[in-house]
C-alpha positions as CSV (number, residue, x, y, z in Angstrom):
1,X,0.0,-0.1,-0.4
2,X,1.3,3.6,-1.0
3,X,0.9,5.8,2.2
4,X,2.1,9.2,2.1
5,X,3.1,9.4,5.6
6,X,2.6,12.8,7.5
7,X,3.3,14.3,10.9
8,X,-0.3,13.1,11.7
9,X,1.4,9.4,11.8
10,X,3.7,10.1,14.3
11,X,3.2,8.3,17.3
12,X,0.9,5.4,16.0
13,X,1.8,2.0,16.6
14,X,3.4,-0.3,14.5
15,X,1.9,-3.7,14.4
16,X,2.7,-6.9,12.2
17,X,0.3,-9.3,10.4
18,X,-0.5,-10.9,13.8
19,X,-1.3,-7.7,15.6
20,X,1.9,-7.7,17.7
21,X,3.5,-4.3,18.4
22,X,6.9,-4.0,16.7
23,X,7.6,-0.1,17.2
24,X,6.0,3.4,17.1
25,X,6.5,5.9,14.8
26,X,8.3,8.6,16.5
27,X,9.2,10.9,13.1
28,X,8.2,11.6,9.3
29,X,10.9,12.7,7.1
30,X,10.0,13.7,3.5
31,X,6.9,11.2,3.7
32,X,9.0,8.2,5.2
33,X,8.0,7.2,8.8
34,X,10.8,6.7,11.1
35,X,10.1,3.8,13.7
36,X,11.5,2.9,17.1
37,X,11.5,-0.7,17.4
38,X,9.8,-2.2,20.6
39,X,12.9,-4.0,22.2
40,X,11.0,-7.2,22.5
41,X,10.6,-7.9,18.8
42,X,12.8,-10.5,17.3
43,X,16.3,-10.5,15.6
44,X,14.1,-12.3,12.9
45,X,11.6,-9.6,12.4
46,X,14.0,-7.1,12.7
47,X,16.1,-8.6,9.4
48,X,13.0,-8.9,7.5
49,X,12.2,-5.3,8.2
50,X,15.4,-4.0,7.3
51,X,16.5,-3.2,10.7
52,X,18.7,-6.0,11.2
53,X,22.2,-4.7,10.6
54,X,22.2,-1.2,11.9
55,X,22.4,0.2,15.5
56,X,20.2,3.1,15.6
57,X,17.3,4.6,17.7
58,X,15.1,4.6,14.5
59,X,14.6,3.3,11.4
60,X,12.7,4.2,8.2
61,X,9.8,2.2,7.5
62,X,10.0,0.5,4.1
63,X,6.7,1.5,2.0
64,X,6.4,-2.0,0.5
65,X,5.9,-3.5,4.1
66,X,2.9,-1.5,4.9
67,X,-0.6,-3.0,4.2
68,X,-2.8,-0.5,5.9
69,X,-2.7,2.8,8.1
70,X,-5.7,3.7,10.3
71,X,-6.1,6.5,13.0
72,X,-4.4,4.4,15.4
73,X,-2.1,2.1,13.8
74,X,0.4,1.2,11.2
75,X,-0.3,-2.4,9.7
76,X,2.5,-4.2,8.2
77,X,2.1,-7.0,5.3
78,X,3.6,-10.3,5.6
79,X,7.2,-10.0,6.5
80,X,7.5,-14.0,4.7
81,X,10.2,-12.8,2.1
82,X,9.8,-16.5,0.4
83,X,11.1,-17.1,-2.8
84,X,10.5,-16.3,-6.3
85,X,10.1,-19.9,-7.2
86,X,13.5,-20.3,-8.6
87,X,15.4,-21.8,-5.9
88,X,17.0,-25.2,-6.9
89,X,17.1,-23.8,-11.0
90,X,20.0,-23.6,-12.5
């Protein structure tokens, strides 16, 4: 879902597809939401969001990760990166 984030989105919780909170939108710059991750999220979730290799307080939310945005939350789509069906092809 393409969503142009604004300052109105600051403070919204960010939840995964199961409704588990993974962070909070702390600021928005040039239409990109920056998220402070919940300290309890796993390394796997962090890596799938592109947050795994960085040691920062906030991380940019990738537009393609967003499924929907409501008045209260930003819901992420499937974090399953999967394969394109070419695995094992030579």
